[in-house]
Each structure stands twice: as structure tokens, then as C-alpha cells.
ROVEX-257215 format. One line per 3 residues: their letters; for each residue z negated, y, x of N, C-alpha, C. Coordinates in steps of 0.001 Angstrom, whole numbers, m for minus. Layout:
N
A> Z:Y:X:Z:Y:X:Z:Y:X  ... $
% end
This chain:
82
MID> 77795:22478:79326:77315:22473:80699:75952:23151:80730  75022:22537:81444:73689:23111:81578:73280:23056:83047  72614:24095:83524:72111:24116:84894:70756:23423:84927 $
VLY> 70604:22488:85846:69335:21797:86045:68823:22203:87419  67609:22749:87450:66998:23224:88687:65840:22316:89065  65720:22018:90360:64664:21149:90864:63796:21950:91831 $
FAW> 62475:21766:91729:61549:22520:92566:60570:21595:93288  60068:22084:94428:59048:21421:95240:59491:20013:95636  58597:19014:95496:58955:17662:95957:60074:17045:95118 $
VRE> 60280:17522:93906:61400:17025:93093:62715:17360:93802  62842:18597:94250:64038:19035:94985:64205:18230:96276  63119:18049:96999:63184:17309:98264:63653:15875:98061 $
RIG> 63144:15220:97055:63482:13809:96835:64852:13602:96214  65286:14531:95377:66630:14411:94816:67666:14879:95839  67276:15837:96675:68136:16242:97773:68985:17477:97528 $
IPG> 68820:18111:96378:69556:19332:96061:68645:20256:95249  68877:21574:95324:68032:22499:94561:68396:22584:93088  69591:22171:92750:70020:22228:91363:71467:21816:91228 $
ESV> 71897:21702:89983:73279:21310:89714:73635:21674:88280  74914:21838:88048:75412:22025:86692:75799:20658:86156  75288:20320:84981:75453:18975:84427:76191:19054:83098 $
ESR> 77208:18243:82974:77887:18064:81690:77020:17088:80904  76507:17504:79771:75525:16693:79059:75754:16720:77552  75428:15604:76925:75421:15527:75460:74001:15575:74913 $
ATT> 73028:15753:75809:71624:15757:75426:71307:16927:74499  70416:16676:73557:69957:17740:72664:68499:18113:72914  67796:17302:73725:66403:17581:74071:66210:17376:75567 $
VGE> 65098:17881:76072:64755:17672:77480:64671:16180:77776  64048:15416:76902:63905:13977:77116:65243:13262:77216  66184:13643:76376:67514:13031:76444:68210:13399:77753 $
LVD> 68021:14635:78210:68602:15046:79485:68004:14237:80625  66685:14049:80603:66030:13235:81627:66627:11828:81643  66833:11233:80478:67443:9905:80407:68838:9899:81027 $
ELR> 69622:10924:80747:70955:11018:81352:70867:11148:82871  69934:11966:83346:69788:12145:84789:69385:10842:85471  68539:10066:84845:68142:8767:85413:69360:7878:85657 $
GRG> 70376:8025:84836:71585:7243:84986:72445:7658:86169  72069:8725:86859:72842:9212:87998:72541:8464:89296  71537:7597:89300:71280:6827:90515:69815:6638:90817 $
DRY> 69570:5893:91887:68211:5504:92265:67297:6684:92548  67791:7681:93270:66900:8801:93595:66437:9515:92343  67294:9652:91348:66909:10268:90078:65920:9375:89328 $
RTV> 66218:8078:89259:65314:7153:88564:63923:7180:89186  63862:7226:90512:62576:7238:91208:61802:8514:90903  62448:9652:91033:61782:10940:90808:61363:11098:89352 $
LAD> 62178:10617:88434:61923:10815:87004:61209:9637:86349  60671:8735:87158:59999:7546:86622:58676:7886:85936  57882:8736:86535:56555:9065:86005:56591:10475:85424 $
LDS> 56877:10569:84154:57012:11882:83520:55694:12637:83422  54562:11929:83544:53267:12613:83544:53080:13455:84799  53870:13169:85853:53745:13921:87097:54751:15075:87168 $
LRF> 55418:15362:86058:56436:16411:86033:56186:17400:84896  56704:18598:85093:56711:19615:84057:58146:20086:83887  58411:20700:82752:59765:21134:82428:59723:22552:81885 $
AVD> 60797:23274:82121:60967:24598:81533:62402:24710:81043  62557:25315:79878:63877:25577:79317:64038:27091:79276  65043:27575:79973:65272:29019:80082:63985:29756:80452 $
QEL> 63277:29210:81434:62072:29792:82040:60855:29816:81130  60857:28978:80082:59692:28820:79209:59234:27363:79308  57939:27136:79527:57445:25759:79605:57865:24980:78371 $
AEL> 58222:23721:78583:58790:22913:77510:58251:21493:77564  58385:20808:76445:58021:19398:76329:59298:18570:76266  59146:17258:76314:60311:16375:76276:61110:16506:74982 $
DTG> 60458:16892:73890:61173:17022:72618:61746:18425:72381  61639:19302:73379:62184:20651:73256:63710:20598:73236  64304:21315:72308:65751:21357:72194:66410:22130:73326 $
IVE> 67609:21673:73717:68331:22339:74803:69777:22678:74431  70137:22531:73166:71526:22747:72746:72003:24150:73112  71177:25159:72939:71553:26545:73238:71071:27005:74613 $
AGE> 70461:26114:75385:69845:26486:76662:70867:26678:77767  70509:27542:78712:71336:27748:79892:70839:26965:81090  69505:26726:81131:68961:25984:82262:67713:25207:81870 $
VAI> 67526:24110:82592:66318:23304:82495:65788:23149:83909  64519:23448:84108:63881:23285:85409:62940:22088:85355  62896:21347:86459:62020:20194:86583:61176:20404:87839 $
FPP> 59839:20288:87688:58944:20606:88794:57613:19880:88616  56839:19747:89705:55512:19143:89583:54554:20113:88895  53415:19610:88424:52442:20496:87784:52022:21632:88725 $
MTG> 51794:22781:88140:51343:23934:88920:49846:23803:89167  49438:24257:90323:48004:24217:90641:47509:25634:90873  46260:25819:90591:45648:27135:90819:45143:27246:92229 $
G> 44674:28405:92566:44127:28515:93906:44052:29884:94307 $
% end
């Protein structure tokens, strides 16, 4: 089981702030593929991966980052300065 957290417009479009997911994924990319299988809202939000960032246990991560030992994966839009 892994906690998946959604932030900003990702949270708004998926409709929940997070969820615990039973997953066989070993990388962030595999988890994203599994989430896409959960329905249209997930497929829509996760369609353009260039518009998203990921963190594994609060450390920025790439799609090939391993998640086997992870407690959480966060999905959010790119951060902006200001």
C-alpha cells in the first residue's frame, strides 16, 4: 500500500487530496500507468507528464524513481518562483 497525494489543480481535477493505493508498481512511472487505469479523470490529469512533477517521500523524483520502499508519492504541477 502506498499513499498518493495530489496537489493544486491535480487535486481539483481528480477530486480528492490523496488516497492509499494497493499497487504492484516498482517505479513512479508504473504507478502513473496504474492510476490512469482508474478512470477518465485520472487519464486526463495524467495525460501530459511534462506538466507534472513527482516526489517520493518528499524528495523530487523522476518517472524511473523506485517506489518499492516508499511510503508516499506526491503528484503536483511544476513549482513557480515569485
